[in-house]
N, C-alpha and C positions, 0 to 999 in steps of 0.2 A: 504494500500500500504506500501511497505517497499523498501529499497534500495537493488537492486540486487548486485551480486558480481562484484566489479569494474574491476577485472582482467578477468572475463568472458566476460563482455560486452564492455570493454575498454572505458567505460564512466559511469556516474551515471545514472542508469536505474531503474525507479520504477517498481516493480513487485507486482502482487496481493498476499496478504497473508491472510489466514483465521484467523491468530492469533498465539499466542505462548502458550506452556504449561509451567507452573512453578510449582515447588515443594518446598514450604517454609519449611525449616528445621532449627529450632532454636538451637537444641542441639542433642547430640548423642542418647538420649533416645527416640527421635521421630523416632521409627523404621519404622512405616508405615504412613508417612505424606500423606495428601490428595493432589492429583494432581489437580491443578487449571488451567483453560483455560482463557487466557486474550485476548480480542479482542479490536479493535478500529475502529472508523469510517474512511471511505475512505477520502482522502484529495486531493485537487488539486495539481498538480505538480508545485512546486515553480520555479521561474526563478533561475537558478544556473549557475555559471561559475567558473572555476578554476582560481586562480591567484597565481602567484609566489611571495612569500614574499621577502623583501629586502635581507634577509640572504641567500636566494637561490643563488643569483649571487655572493655573497662573497664566499660561499662554492664552487661554480662552478669554480671560478677563482683559488682558492687554490688547488682544486683537479687536475687541469690541470698540476700542478707541478709533480704529481705522475703518469701521464699517461705513459704507456709503449710504 
């Protein structure tokens, strides 16, 4: 599982993922590096909730000064 696009789902949404392809290149002379495929085991969806940090409210109040 991986996190889906937050802006597509409007929330944190786990989506199935077969894995990712990686191509390790150490320097320019590695003209044809091997493409590797990385996978991981599925995981249970953890409990998650968004919270606003204290600085959010400070910035929110300051930004009100610039509201048109």
